PQR file of N, CA, C, O and H, with PARSE charges and radii, in Angstrom:
ATOM      1  N   LEU A   1     -18.445  -1.222   7.229 -0.4000 1.5000
ATOM      2  CA  LEU A   1     -18.016  -2.434   6.562 -0.0000 2.0000
ATOM      3  C   LEU A   1     -16.661  -2.875   7.080  0.5500 1.7000
ATOM      4  O   LEU A   1     -15.790  -2.043   7.339 -0.5500 1.4000
ATOM      5  N   ASN A   2     -16.482  -4.140   7.229 -0.4000 1.5000
ATOM      6  CA  ASN A   2     -15.173  -4.720   7.506 -0.0000 2.0000
ATOM      7  C   ASN A   2     -14.655  -5.290   6.200  0.5500 1.7000
ATOM      8  O   ASN A   2     -15.305  -6.125   5.571 -0.5500 1.4000
ATOM      9  H   ASN A   2     -17.189  -4.816   7.019  0.4000 1.0000
ATOM     10  N   VAL A   3     -13.483  -4.833   5.799 -0.4000 1.5000
ATOM     11  CA  VAL A   3     -12.914  -5.255   4.517 -0.0000 2.0000
ATOM     12  C   VAL A   3     -11.560  -5.885   4.771  0.5500 1.7000
ATOM     13  O   VAL A   3     -10.719  -5.315   5.466 -0.5500 1.4000
ATOM     14  H   VAL A   3     -12.955  -4.154   6.309  0.4000 1.0000
ATOM     15  N   LYS A   4     -11.353  -7.061   4.205 -0.4000 1.5000
ATOM     16  CA  LYS A   4     -10.055  -7.721   4.307 -0.0000 2.0000
ATOM     17  C   LYS A   4      -9.243  -7.343   3.068  0.5500 1.7000
ATOM     18  O   LYS A   4      -9.630  -7.673   1.947 -0.5500 1.4000
ATOM     19  H   LYS A   4     -12.036  -7.524   3.640  0.4000 1.0000
ATOM     20  N   ILE A   5      -8.121  -6.651   3.269 -0.4000 1.5000
ATOM     21  CA  ILE A   5      -7.253  -6.240   2.172 -0.0000 2.0000
ATOM     22  C   ILE A   5      -6.282  -7.383   1.888  0.5500 1.7000
ATOM     23  O   ILE A   5      -5.537  -7.787   2.782 -0.5500 1.4000
ATOM     24  H   ILE A   5      -7.807  -6.383   4.180  0.4000 1.0000
ATOM     25  N   PRO A   6      -6.274  -7.909   0.678 -0.5600 1.5000
ATOM     26  CA  PRO A   6      -5.384  -9.033   0.379  0.2800 2.0000
ATOM     27  C   PRO A   6      -3.915  -8.615   0.348  0.5500 1.7000
ATOM     28  O   PRO A   6      -3.589  -7.472   0.027 -0.5500 1.4000
ATOM     29  N   ALA A   7      -3.044  -9.549   0.684 -0.4000 1.5000
ATOM     30  CA  ALA A   7      -1.603  -9.293   0.625 -0.0000 2.0000
ATOM     31  C   ALA A   7      -1.197  -9.012  -0.815  0.5500 1.7000
ATOM     32  O   ALA A   7      -1.739  -9.608  -1.746 -0.5500 1.4000
ATOM     33  H   ALA A   7      -3.309 -10.477   0.945  0.4000 1.0000
ATOM     34  N   GLY A   8      -0.254  -8.114  -0.994 -0.4000 1.5000
ATOM     35  CA  GLY A   8       0.276  -7.815  -2.323 -0.0000 2.0000
ATOM     36  C   GLY A   8      -0.537  -6.816  -3.109  0.5500 1.7000
ATOM     37  O   GLY A   8      -0.259  -6.591  -4.287 -0.5500 1.4000
ATOM     38  H   GLY A   8       0.186  -7.630  -0.238  0.4000 1.0000
ATOM     39  N   VAL A   9      -1.544  -6.202  -2.485 -0.4000 1.5000
ATOM     40  CA  VAL A   9      -2.350  -5.207  -3.188 -0.0000 2.0000
ATOM     41  C   VAL A   9      -1.472  -3.993  -3.512  0.5500 1.7000
ATOM     42  O   VAL A   9      -0.608  -3.619  -2.719 -0.5500 1.4000
ATOM     43  H   VAL A   9      -1.770  -6.385  -1.528  0.4000 1.0000
ATOM     44  N   ALA A  10      -1.696  -3.389  -4.664 -0.4000 1.5000
ATOM     45  CA  ALA A  10      -0.867  -2.269  -5.125 -0.0000 2.0000
ATOM     46  C   ALA A  10      -1.641  -0.962  -5.041  0.5500 1.7000
ATOM     47  O   ALA A  10      -2.872  -0.957  -5.031 -0.5500 1.4000
ATOM     48  H   ALA A  10      -2.398  -3.693  -5.308  0.4000 1.0000
ATOM     49  N   ASP A  11      -0.915   0.136  -4.981 -0.4000 1.5000
ATOM     50  CA  ASP A  11      -1.519   1.461  -4.969 -0.0000 2.0000
ATOM     51  C   ASP A  11      -2.311   1.657  -6.265  0.5500 1.7000
ATOM     52  O   ASP A  11      -1.802   1.389  -7.353 -0.5500 1.4000
ATOM     53  H   ASP A  11       0.085   0.132  -4.989  0.4000 1.0000
ATOM     54  N   GLY A  12      -3.540   2.118  -6.146 -0.4000 1.5000
ATOM     55  CA  GLY A  12      -4.385   2.347  -7.305 -0.0000 2.0000
ATOM     56  C   GLY A  12      -5.213   1.140  -7.711  0.5500 1.7000
ATOM     57  O   GLY A  12      -6.069   1.252  -8.589 -0.5500 1.4000
ATOM     58  H   GLY A  12      -3.954   2.336  -5.262  0.4000 1.0000
ATOM     59  N   GLU A  13      -4.983   0.003  -7.101 -0.4000 1.5000
ATOM     60  CA  GLU A  13      -5.726  -1.215  -7.433 -0.0000 2.0000
ATOM     61  C   GLU A  13      -7.145  -1.129  -6.867  0.5500 1.7000
ATOM     62  O   GLU A  13      -7.377  -0.485  -5.844 -0.5500 1.4000
ATOM     63  H   GLU A  13      -4.287  -0.088  -6.388  0.4000 1.0000
ATOM     64  N   ARG A  14      -8.088  -1.784  -7.544 -0.4000 1.5000
ATOM     65  CA  ARG A  14      -9.480  -1.785  -7.095 -0.0000 2.0000
ATOM     66  C   ARG A  14      -9.838  -3.130  -6.488  0.5500 1.7000
ATOM     67  O   ARG A  14      -9.405  -4.184  -6.955 -0.5500 1.4000
ATOM     68  H   ARG A  14      -7.899  -2.307  -8.375  0.4000 1.0000
ATOM     69  N   ILE A  15     -10.655  -3.064  -5.418 -0.4000 1.5000
ATOM     70  CA  ILE A  15     -11.180  -4.264  -4.780 -0.0000 2.0000
ATOM     71  C   ILE A  15     -12.701  -4.225  -4.939  0.5500 1.7000
ATOM     72  O   ILE A  15     -13.333  -3.210  -4.645 -0.5500 1.4000
ATOM     73  H   ILE A  15     -11.007  -2.208  -5.038  0.4000 1.0000
ATOM     74  N   ARG A  16     -13.282  -5.324  -5.402 -0.4000 1.5000
ATOM     75  CA  ARG A  16     -14.730  -5.404  -5.611 -0.0000 2.0000
ATOM     76  C   ARG A  16     -15.383  -6.115  -4.444  0.5500 1.7000
ATOM     77  O   ARG A  16     -14.982  -7.218  -4.071 -0.5500 1.4000
ATOM     78  H   ARG A  16     -12.769  -6.149  -5.641  0.4000 1.0000
ATOM     79  N   LEU A  17     -16.400  -5.471  -3.866 -0.4000 1.5000
ATOM     80  CA  LEU A  17     -17.199  -6.089  -2.813 -0.0000 2.0000
ATOM     81  C   LEU A  17     -18.577  -6.374  -3.399  0.5500 1.7000
ATOM     82  O   LEU A  17     -19.416  -5.479  -3.501 -0.5500 1.4000
ATOM     83  H   LEU A  17     -16.726  -4.576  -4.169  0.4000 1.0000
ATOM     84  N   LYS A  18     -18.798  -7.608  -3.778 -0.4000 1.5000
ATOM     85  CA  LYS A  18     -20.024  -8.000  -4.471 -0.0000 2.0000
ATOM     86  C   LYS A  18     -21.241  -7.833  -3.560  0.5500 1.7000
ATOM     87  O   LYS A  18     -21.260  -8.325  -2.431 -0.5500 1.4000
ATOM     88  H   LYS A  18     -18.116  -8.335  -3.696  0.4000 1.0000
ATOM     89  N   GLY A  19     -22.258  -7.128  -4.070 -0.4000 1.5000
ATOM     90  CA  GLY A  19     -23.512  -6.960  -3.345 -0.0000 2.0000
ATOM     91  C   GLY A  19     -23.462  -5.981  -2.198  0.5500 1.7000
ATOM     92  O   GLY A  19     -24.429  -5.899  -1.439 -0.5500 1.4000
ATOM     93  H   GLY A  19     -22.243  -6.728  -4.987  0.4000 1.0000
ATOM     94  N   GLN A  20     -22.374  -5.227  -2.028 -0.4000 1.5000
ATOM     95  CA  GLN A  20     -22.234  -4.288  -0.915 -0.0000 2.0000
ATOM     96  C   GLN A  20     -22.533  -2.845  -1.316  0.5500 1.7000
ATOM     97  O   GLN A  20     -22.401  -1.933  -0.499 -0.5500 1.4000
ATOM     98  H   GLN A  20     -21.589  -5.294  -2.644  0.4000 1.0000
ATOM     99  N   GLY A  21     -22.934  -2.636  -2.572 -0.4000 1.5000
ATOM    100  CA  GLY A  21     -23.217  -1.286  -3.054 -0.0000 2.0000
ATOM    101  C   GLY A  21     -24.645  -0.865  -2.765  0.5500 1.7000
ATOM    102  O   GLY A  21     -25.323  -1.458  -1.926 -0.5500 1.4000
ATOM    103  H   GLY A  21     -23.041  -3.377  -3.235  0.4000 1.0000
ATOM    104  N   ALA A  22     -25.093   0.162  -3.466 -0.4000 1.5000
ATOM    105  CA  ALA A  22     -26.430   0.718  -3.284 -0.0000 2.0000
ATOM    106  C   ALA A  22     -27.491  -0.255  -3.819  0.5500 1.7000
ATOM    107  O   ALA A  22     -27.215  -1.068  -4.701 -0.5500 1.4000
ATOM    108  H   ALA A  22     -24.542   0.644  -4.148  0.4000 1.0000
ATOM    109  N   PRO A  23     -28.709  -0.155  -3.270 -0.5600 1.5000
ATOM    110  CA  PRO A  23     -29.797  -0.995  -3.776  0.2800 2.0000
ATOM    111  C   PRO A  23     -30.091  -0.692  -5.241  0.5500 1.7000
ATOM    112  O   PRO A  23     -29.900   0.432  -5.705 -0.5500 1.4000
ATOM    113  N   GLY A  24     -30.555  -1.699  -5.953 -0.4000 1.5000
ATOM    114  CA  GLY A  24     -30.877  -1.540  -7.358 -0.0000 2.0000
ATOM    115  C   GLY A  24     -32.156  -0.745  -7.561  0.5500 1.7000
ATOM    116  O   GLY A  24     -32.929  -0.541  -6.624 -0.5500 1.4000
ATOM    117  H   GLY A  24     -30.711  -2.611  -5.575  0.4000 1.0000
ATOM    118  N   VAL A  25     -32.371  -0.304  -8.783 -0.4000 1.5000
ATOM    119  CA  VAL A  25     -33.561   0.463  -9.135 -0.0000 2.0000
ATOM    120  C   VAL A  25     -34.776  -0.450  -9.082  0.5500 1.7000
ATOM    121  O   VAL A  25     -34.721  -1.597  -9.526 -0.5500 1.4000
ATOM    122  H   VAL A  25     -31.743  -0.470  -9.544  0.4000 1.0000
ATOM    123  N   GLY A  26     -35.884   0.071  -8.531 -0.4000 1.5000
ATOM    124  CA  GLY A  26     -37.131  -0.688  -8.476 -0.0000 2.0000
ATOM    125  C   GLY A  26     -37.056  -1.910  -7.574  0.5500 1.7000
ATOM    126  O   GLY A  26     -37.708  -2.920  -7.838 -0.5500 1.4000
ATOM    127  H   GLY A  26     -35.928   1.003  -8.170  0.4000 1.0000
ATOM    128  N   GLY A  27     -36.265  -1.823  -6.515 -0.4000 1.5000
ATOM    129  CA  GLY A  27     -36.166  -2.936  -5.562 -0.0000 2.0000
ATOM    130  C   GLY A  27     -35.241  -4.047  -6.012  0.5500 1.7000
ATOM    131  O   GLY A  27     -35.306  -5.166  -5.503 -0.5500 1.4000
ATOM    132  H   GLY A  27     -35.735  -1.002  -6.301  0.4000 1.0000
ATOM    133  N   GLY A  28     -34.377  -3.735  -6.969 -0.4000 1.5000
ATOM    134  CA  GLY A  28     -33.423  -4.736  -7.446 -0.0000 2.0000
ATOM    135  C   GLY A  28     -32.354  -5.048  -6.410  0.5500 1.7000
ATOM    136  O   GLY A  28     -32.260  -4.391  -5.373 -0.5500 1.4000
ATOM    137  H   GLY A  28     -34.324  -2.826  -7.382  0.4000 1.0000
ATOM    138  N   ALA A  29     -31.569  -6.041  -6.704 -0.4000 1.5000
ATOM    139  CA  ALA A  29     -30.487  -6.456  -5.799 -0.0000 2.0000
ATOM    140  C   ALA A  29     -29.449  -5.351  -5.658  0.5500 1.7000
ATOM    141  O   ALA A  29     -29.291  -4.502  -6.535 -0.5500 1.4000
ATOM    142  H   ALA A  29     -31.646  -6.575  -7.546  0.4000 1.0000
ATOM    143  N   ASN A  30     -28.750  -5.385  -4.533 -0.4000 1.5000
ATOM    144  CA  ASN A  30     -27.677  -4.411  -4.315 -0.0000 2.0000
ATOM    145  C   ASN A  30     -26.595  -4.563  -5.371  0.5500 1.7000
ATOM    146  O   ASN A  30     -26.297  -5.668  -5.824 -0.5500 1.4000
ATOM    147  H   ASN A  30     -28.879  -6.075  -3.820  0.4000 1.0000
ATOM    148  N   GLY A  31     -26.015  -3.434  -5.751 -0.4000 1.5000
ATOM    149  CA  GLY A  31     -24.915  -3.452  -6.708 -0.0000 2.0000
ATOM    150  C   GLY A  31     -23.598  -3.766  -6.022  0.5500 1.7000
ATOM    151  O   GLY A  31     -23.563  -4.057  -4.826 -0.5500 1.4000
ATOM    152  H   GLY A  31     -26.257  -2.536  -5.383  0.4000 1.0000
ATOM    153  N   ASP A  32     -22.527  -3.706  -6.778 -0.4000 1.5000
ATOM    154  CA  ASP A  32     -21.193  -3.965  -6.248 -0.0000 2.0000
ATOM    155  C   ASP A  32     -20.555  -2.659  -5.792  0.5500 1.7000
ATOM    156  O   ASP A  32     -20.802  -1.601  -6.371 -0.5500 1.4000
ATOM    157  H   ASP A  32     -22.556  -3.470  -7.749  0.4000 1.0000
ATOM    158  N   LEU A  33     -19.741  -2.741  -4.760 -0.4000 1.5000
ATOM    159  CA  LEU A  33     -18.991  -1.599  -4.252 -0.0000 2.0000
ATOM    160  C   LEU A  33     -17.533  -1.800  -4.633  0.5500 1.7000
ATOM    161  O   LEU A  33     -16.956  -2.856  -4.372 -0.5500 1.4000
ATOM    162  H   LEU A  33     -19.541  -3.600  -4.289  0.4000 1.0000
ATOM    163  N   TYR A  34     -16.940  -0.787  -5.248 -0.4000 1.5000
ATOM    164  CA  TYR A  34     -15.534  -0.853  -5.637 -0.0000 2.0000
ATOM    165  C   TYR A  34     -14.730   0.090  -4.756  0.5500 1.7000
ATOM    166  O   TYR A  34     -15.060   1.270  -4.635 -0.5500 1.4000
ATOM    167  H   TYR A  34     -17.408   0.071  -5.459  0.4000 1.0000
ATOM    168  N   LEU A  35     -13.683  -0.427  -4.148 -0.4000 1.5000
ATOM    169  CA  LEU A  35     -12.763   0.376  -3.345 -0.0000 2.0000
ATOM    170  C   LEU A  35     -11.464   0.545  -4.125  0.5500 1.7000
ATOM    171  O   LEU A  35     -10.924  -0.422  -4.660 -0.5500 1.4000
ATOM    172  H   LEU A  35     -13.415  -1.385  -4.247  0.4000 1.0000
ATOM    173  N   THR A  36     -10.970   1.772  -4.187 -0.4000 1.5000
ATOM    174  CA  THR A  36      -9.680   2.028  -4.811 -0.0000 2.0000
ATOM    175  C   THR A  36      -8.654   2.204  -3.706  0.5500 1.7000
ATOM    176  O   THR A  36      -8.827   3.041  -2.820 -0.5500 1.4000
ATOM    177  H   THR A  36     -11.409   2.558  -3.752  0.4000 1.0000
ATOM    178  N   ILE A  37      -7.596   1.424  -3.756 -0.4000 1.5000
ATOM    179  CA  ILE A  37      -6.553   1.445  -2.731 -0.0000 2.0000
ATOM    180  C   ILE A  37      -5.596   2.602  -3.006  0.5500 1.7000
ATOM    181  O   ILE A  37      -5.084   2.743  -4.117 -0.5500 1.4000
ATOM    182  H   ILE A  37      -7.456   0.744  -4.476  0.4000 1.0000
ATOM    183  N   ARG A  38      -5.362   3.416  -2.003 -0.4000 1.5000
ATOM    184  CA  ARG A  38      -4.385   4.503  -2.074 -0.0000 2.0000
ATOM    185  C   ARG A  38      -3.482   4.401  -0.849  0.5500 1.7000
ATOM    186  O   ARG A  38      -3.968   4.343   0.281 -0.5500 1.4000
ATOM    187  H   ARG A  38      -5.778   3.301  -1.100  0.4000 1.0000
ATOM    188  N   PHE A  39      -2.179   4.379  -1.071 -0.4000 1.5000
ATOM    189  CA  PHE A  39      -1.219   4.321   0.033 -0.0000 2.0000
ATOM    190  C   PHE A  39      -0.995   5.719   0.584  0.5500 1.7000
ATOM    191  O   PHE A  39      -0.780   6.665  -0.174 -0.5500 1.4000
ATOM    192  H   PHE A  39      -1.784   4.426  -1.988  0.4000 1.0000
ATOM    193  N   ALA A  40      -1.045   5.846   1.890 -0.4000 1.5000
ATOM    194  CA  ALA A  40      -0.719   7.120   2.536 -0.0000 2.0000
ATOM    195  C   ALA A  40       0.798   7.279   2.543  0.5500 1.7000
ATOM    196  O   ALA A  40       1.515   6.306   2.776 -0.5500 1.4000
ATOM    197  H   ALA A  40      -1.220   5.077   2.505  0.4000 1.0000
ATOM    198  N   PRO A  41       1.296   8.484   2.294 -0.5600 1.5000
ATOM    199  CA  PRO A  41       2.754   8.678   2.315  0.2800 2.0000
ATOM    200  C   PRO A  41       3.330   8.403   3.706  0.5500 1.7000
ATOM    201  O   PRO A  41       2.696   8.686   4.722 -0.5500 1.4000
ATOM    202  N   HIS A  42       4.526   7.856   3.729 -0.4000 1.5000
ATOM    203  CA  HIS A  42       5.225   7.567   4.977 -0.0000 2.0000
ATOM    204  C   HIS A  42       6.487   8.422   5.005  0.5500 1.7000
ATOM    205  O   HIS A  42       7.120   8.601   3.965 -0.5500 1.4000
ATOM    206  H   HIS A  42       5.041   7.627   2.903  0.4000 1.0000
ATOM    207  N   PRO A  43       6.871   8.954   6.162 -0.5600 1.5000
ATOM    208  CA  PRO A  43       8.045   9.836   6.207  0.2800 2.0000
ATOM    209  C   PRO A  43       9.375   9.145   5.882  0.5500 1.7000
ATOM    210  O   PRO A  43      10.321   9.817   5.470 -0.5500 1.4000
ATOM    211  N   LYS A  44       9.472   7.819   6.057 -0.4000 1.5000
ATOM    212  CA  LYS A  44      10.748   7.127   5.825 -0.0000 2.0000
ATOM    213  C   LYS A  44      10.717   6.154   4.653  0.5500 1.7000
ATOM    214  O   LYS A  44      11.737   5.955   3.993 -0.5500 1.4000
ATOM    215  H   LYS A  44       8.704   7.273   6.391  0.4000 1.0000
ATOM    216  N   PHE A  45       9.571   5.548   4.385 -0.4000 1.5000
ATOM    217  CA  PHE A  45       9.498   4.469   3.406 -0.0000 2.0000
ATOM    218  C   PHE A  45       8.731   4.877   2.163  0.5500 1.7000
ATOM    219  O   PHE A  45       7.795   5.673   2.231 -0.5500 1.4000
ATOM    220  H   PHE A  45       8.743   5.710   4.921  0.4000 1.0000
ATOM    221  N   ASP A  46       9.137   4.325   1.020 -0.4000 1.5000
ATOM    222  CA  ASP A  46       8.427   4.457  -0.248 -0.0000 2.0000
ATOM    223  C   ASP A  46       8.129   3.053  -0.764  0.5500 1.7000
ATOM    224  O   ASP A  46       8.730   2.077  -0.313 -0.5500 1.4000
ATOM    225  H   ASP A  46       9.898   3.678   0.964  0.4000 1.0000
ATOM    226  N   VAL A  47       7.204   2.957  -1.704 -0.4000 1.5000
ATOM    227  CA  VAL A  47       6.867   1.673  -2.313 -0.0000 2.0000
ATOM    228  C   VAL A  47       7.100   1.767  -3.809  0.5500 1.7000
ATOM    229  O   VAL A  47       6.613   2.689  -4.463 -0.5500 1.4000
ATOM    230  H   VAL A  47       6.716   3.750  -2.070  0.4000 1.0000
ATOM    231  N   GLU A  48       7.846   0.813  -4.351 -0.4000 1.5000
ATOM    232  CA  GLU A  48       8.050   0.670  -5.794 -0.0000 2.0000
ATOM    233  C   GLU A  48       7.674  -0.750  -6.165  0.5500 1.7000
ATOM    234  O   GLU A  48       8.318  -1.700  -5.720 -0.5500 1.4000
ATOM    235  H   GLU A  48       8.242   0.064  -3.820  0.4000 1.0000
ATOM    236  N   ASP A  49       6.647  -0.904  -6.970 -0.4000 1.5000
ATOM    237  CA  ASP A  49       6.102  -2.213  -7.326 -0.0000 2.0000
ATOM    238  C   ASP A  49       5.792  -2.975  -6.042  0.5500 1.7000
ATOM    239  O   ASP A  49       4.932  -2.548  -5.271 -0.5500 1.4000
ATOM    240  H   ASP A  49       6.124  -0.132  -7.333  0.4000 1.0000
ATOM    241  N   GLU A  50       6.470  -4.086  -5.796 -0.4000 1.5000
ATOM    242  CA  GLU A  50       6.239  -4.859  -4.567 -0.0000 2.0000
ATOM    243  C   GLU A  50       7.380  -4.680  -3.571  0.5500 1.7000
ATOM    244  O   GLU A  50       7.521  -5.478  -2.644 -0.5500 1.4000
ATOM    245  H   GLU A  50       7.169  -4.433  -6.423  0.4000 1.0000
ATOM    246  N   ASN A  51       8.195  -3.640  -3.751 -0.4000 1.5000
ATOM    247  CA  ASN A  51       9.362  -3.412  -2.903 -0.0000 2.0000
ATOM    248  C   ASN A  51       9.150  -2.232  -1.975  0.5500 1.7000
ATOM    249  O   ASN A  51       8.572  -1.213  -2.353 -0.5500 1.4000
ATOM    250  H   ASN A  51       8.080  -2.992  -4.504  0.4000 1.0000
ATOM    251  N   LEU A  52       9.630  -2.393  -0.758 -0.4000 1.5000
ATOM    252  CA  LEU A  52       9.633  -1.319   0.217 -0.0000 2.0000
ATOM    253  C   LEU A  52      11.007  -0.667   0.172  0.5500 1.7000
ATOM    254  O   LEU A  52      12.017  -1.351   0.339 -0.5500 1.4000
ATOM    255  H   LEU A  52      10.100  -3.220  -0.451  0.4000 1.0000
ATOM    256  N   ILE A  53      11.063   0.641  -0.051 -0.4000 1.5000
ATOM    257  CA  ILE A  53      12.319   1.360  -0.269 -0.0000 2.0000
ATOM    258  C   ILE A  53      12.552   2.351   0.869  0.5500 1.7000
ATOM    259  O   ILE A  53      11.629   3.040   1.303 -0.5500 1.4000
ATOM    260  H   ILE A  53      10.242   1.196  -0.187  0.4000 1.0000
ATOM    261  N   ILE A  54      13.797   2.413   1.347 -0.4000 1.5000
ATOM    262  CA  ILE A  54      14.206   3.439   2.303 -0.0000 2.0000
ATOM    263  C   ILE A  54      15.527   4.022   1.806  0.5500 1.7000
ATOM    264  O   ILE A  54      16.411   3.289   1.364 -0.5500 1.4000
ATOM    265  H   ILE A  54      14.546   1.852   0.994  0.4000 1.0000
ATOM    266  N   THR A  55      15.651   5.333   1.882 -0.4000 1.5000
ATOM    267  CA  THR A  55      16.878   6.004   1.467 -0.0000 2.0000
ATOM    268  C   THR A  55      17.661   6.392   2.714  0.5500 1.7000
ATOM    269  O   THR A  55      17.143   7.072   3.600 -0.5500 1.4000
ATOM    270  H   THR A  55      14.933   5.929   2.242  0.4000 1.0000
ATOM    271  N   LEU A  56      18.915   5.953   2.772 -0.4000 1.5000
ATOM    272  CA  LEU A  56      19.770   6.251   3.915 -0.0000 2.0000
ATOM    273  C   LEU A  56      20.883   7.208   3.497  0.5500 1.7000
ATOM    274  O   LEU A  56      21.545   6.975   2.486 -0.5500 1.4000
ATOM    275  H   LEU A  56      19.336   5.401   2.052  0.4000 1.0000
ATOM    276  N   PRO A  57      21.097   8.265   4.249 -0.5600 1.5000
ATOM    277  CA  PRO A  57      22.205   9.155   3.936  0.2800 2.0000
ATOM    278  C   PRO A  57      23.536   8.535   4.372  0.5500 1.7000
ATOM    279  O   PRO A  57      23.690   8.125   5.523 -0.5500 1.4000
ATOM    280  N   LEU A  58      24.486   8.470   3.447 -0.4000 1.5000
ATOM    281  CA  LEU A  58      25.821   7.945   3.740 -0.0000 2.0000
ATOM    282  C   LEU A  58      26.856   8.935   3.229  0.5500 1.7000
ATOM    283  O   LEU A  58      26.660   9.589   2.205 -0.5500 1.4000
ATOM    284  H   LEU A  58      24.361   8.803   2.513  0.4000 1.0000
ATOM    285  N   ALA A  59      27.954   9.033   3.954 -0.4000 1.5000
ATOM    286  CA  ALA A  59      29.055   9.888   3.528 -0.0000 2.0000
ATOM    287  C   ALA A  59      29.888   9.146   2.481  0.5500 1.7000
ATOM    288  O   ALA A  59      29.920   7.916   2.487 -0.5500 1.4000
ATOM    289  H   ALA A  59      28.114   8.501   4.786  0.4000 1.0000
ATOM    290  N   PRO A  60      30.560   9.869   1.585 -0.5600 1.5000
ATOM    291  CA  PRO A  60      31.375   9.225   0.553  0.2800 2.0000
ATOM    292  C   PRO A  60      32.423   8.272   1.125  0.5500 1.7000
ATOM    293  O   PRO A  60      32.659   7.207   0.554 -0.5500 1.4000
ATOM    294  N   TRP A  61      33.054   8.635   2.239 -0.4000 1.5000
ATOM    295  CA  TRP A  61      34.079   7.761   2.816 -0.0000 2.0000
ATOM    296  C   TRP A  61      33.458   6.478   3.382  0.5500 1.7000
ATOM    297  O   TRP A  61      34.121   5.442   3.423 -0.5500 1.4000
ATOM    298  H   TRP A  61      32.863   9.500   2.702  0.4000 1.0000
ATOM    299  N   GLU A  62      32.196   6.536   3.818 -0.4000 1.5000
ATOM    300  CA  GLU A  62      31.528   5.323   4.281 -0.0000 2.0000
ATOM    301  C   GLU A  62      31.290   4.364   3.107  0.5500 1.7000
ATOM    302  O   GLU A  62      31.389   3.146   3.261 -0.5500 1.4000
ATOM    303  H   GLU A  62      31.657   7.377   3.786  0.4000 1.0000
ATOM    304  N   LEU A  63      30.982   4.916   1.960 -0.4000 1.5000
ATOM    305  CA  LEU A  63      30.794   4.081   0.775 -0.0000 2.0000
ATOM    306  C   LEU A  63      32.106   3.465   0.316  0.5500 1.7000
ATOM    307  O   LEU A  63      32.154   2.297  -0.071 -0.5500 1.4000
ATOM    308  H   LEU A  63      30.901   5.905   1.835  0.4000 1.0000
ATOM    309  N   ALA A  64      33.172   4.263   0.361 -0.4000 1.5000
ATOM    310  CA  ALA A  64      34.471   3.792  -0.124 -0.0000 2.0000
ATOM    311  C   ALA A  64      35.107   2.787   0.839  0.5500 1.7000
ATOM    312  O   ALA A  64      35.689   1.796   0.397 -0.5500 1.4000
ATOM    313  H   ALA A  64      33.133   5.212   0.675  0.4000 1.0000
ATOM    314  N   LEU A  65      35.005   3.027   2.143 -0.4000 1.5000
ATOM    315  CA  LEU A  65      35.680   2.193   3.135 -0.0000 2.0000
ATOM    316  C   LEU A  65      34.788   1.120   3.737  0.5500 1.7000
ATOM    317  O   LEU A  65      35.280   0.184   4.367 -0.5500 1.4000
ATOM    318  H   LEU A  65      34.533   3.831   2.502  0.4000 1.0000
ATOM    319  N   GLY A  66      33.500   1.249   3.551 -0.4000 1.5000
ATOM    320  CA  GLY A  66      32.566   0.305   4.149 -0.0000 2.0000
ATOM    321  C   GLY A  66      32.171   0.750   5.536  0.5500 1.7000
ATOM    322  O   GLY A  66      32.948   1.411   6.225 -0.5500 1.4000
ATOM    323  H   GLY A  66      33.100   2.010   3.039  0.4000 1.0000
ATOM    324  N   THR A  67      30.982   0.398   5.949 -0.4000 1.5000
ATOM    325  CA  THR A  67      30.487   0.775   7.260 -0.0000 2.0000
ATOM    326  C   THR A  67      29.311  -0.106   7.629  0.5500 1.7000
ATOM    327  O   THR A  67      28.779  -0.817   6.778 -0.5500 1.4000
ATOM    328  H   THR A  67      30.350  -0.139   5.389  0.4000 1.0000
ATOM    329  N   GLU A  68      28.899  -0.068   8.885 -0.4000 1.5000
ATOM    330  CA  GLU A  68      27.676  -0.732   9.330 -0.0000 2.0000
ATOM    331  C   GLU A  68      26.675   0.361   9.664  0.5500 1.7000
ATOM    332  O   GLU A  68      27.003   1.332  10.347 -0.5500 1.4000
ATOM    333  H   GLU A  68      29.332   0.510   9.577  0.4000 1.0000
ATOM    334  N   VAL A  69      25.446   0.193   9.173 -0.4000 1.5000
ATOM    335  CA  VAL A  69      24.420   1.204   9.357 -0.0000 2.0000
ATOM    336  C   VAL A  69      23.174   0.518   9.937  0.5500 1.7000
ATOM    337  O   VAL A  69      22.761  -0.539   9.459 -0.5500 1.4000
ATOM    338  H   VAL A  69      25.180  -0.595   8.618  0.4000 1.0000
ATOM    339  N   ALA A  70      22.589   1.122  10.957 -0.4000 1.5000
ATOM    340  CA  ALA A  70      21.332   0.627  11.506 -0.0000 2.0000
ATOM    341  C   ALA A  70      20.210   1.056  10.554  0.5500 1.7000
ATOM    342  O   ALA A  70      20.055   2.240  10.258 -0.5500 1.4000
ATOM    343  H   ALA A  70      22.924   1.981  11.345  0.4000 1.0000
ATOM    344  N   VAL A  71      19.446   0.093  10.089 -0.4000 1.5000
ATOM    345  CA  VAL A  71      18.355   0.364   9.152 -0.0000 2.0000
ATOM    346  C   VAL A  71      17.024   0.209   9.881  0.5500 1.7000
ATOM    347  O   VAL A  71      16.745  -0.858  10.427 -0.5500 1.4000
ATOM    348  H   VAL A  71      19.573  -0.869  10.330  0.4000 1.0000
ATOM    349  N   PRO A  72      16.198   1.254   9.899 -0.5600 1.5000
ATOM    350  CA  PRO A  72      14.887   1.124  10.561  0.2800 2.0000
ATOM    351  C   PRO A  72      13.981   0.167   9.769  0.5500 1.7000
ATOM    352  O   PRO A  72      14.042   0.094   8.542 -0.5500 1.4000
ATOM    353  N   THR A  73      13.150  -0.554  10.507 -0.4000 1.5000
ATOM    354  CA  THR A  73      12.212  -1.477   9.873 -0.0000 2.0000
ATOM    355  C   THR A  73      10.800  -1.124  10.334  0.5500 1.7000
ATOM    356  O   THR A  73      10.615  -0.195  11.119 -0.5500 1.4000
ATOM    357  H   THR A  73      13.100  -0.495  11.504  0.4000 1.0000
ATOM    358  N   LEU A  74       9.820  -1.855   9.853 -0.4000 1.5000
ATOM    359  CA  LEU A  74       8.437  -1.584  10.232 -0.0000 2.0000
ATOM    360  C   LEU A  74       8.063  -2.130  11.599  0.5500 1.7000
ATOM    361  O   LEU A  74       7.022  -1.765  12.145 -0.5500 1.4000
ATOM    362  H   LEU A  74       9.971  -2.610   9.215  0.4000 1.0000
ATOM    363  N   THR A  75       8.895  -2.999  12.161 -0.4000 1.5000
ATOM    364  CA  THR A  75       8.540  -3.569  13.476 -0.0000 2.0000
ATOM    365  C   THR A  75       9.363  -2.968  14.577  0.5500 1.7000
ATOM    366  O   THR A  75       9.196  -3.331  15.741 -0.5500 1.4000
ATOM    367  H   THR A  75       9.741  -3.295  11.718  0.4000 1.0000
TER
END
C-alpha cells in the first residue's frame, strides 16, 4: 500500500484507509484499515505536541555571558 501521511500527524494518532482492510464475511465489501502512527526515536531530536525539541549542552559561563551556538537541523 502507498499511504500519504498528512502534515501535523501526532504520535499515537490513527489514520483510516477506507475499504483497504480484509474482505467482509460472506463476500461482503472490504473493511477499513486503521494505521497507528508511532514515531521512531531520534538520537538528537524529540517531539512535544507540534514542536521539534533539541537539547544543547551549554556551559554556565556561556549562559551568563552569551554565546553563538551552531544548532543542527533536519536539512
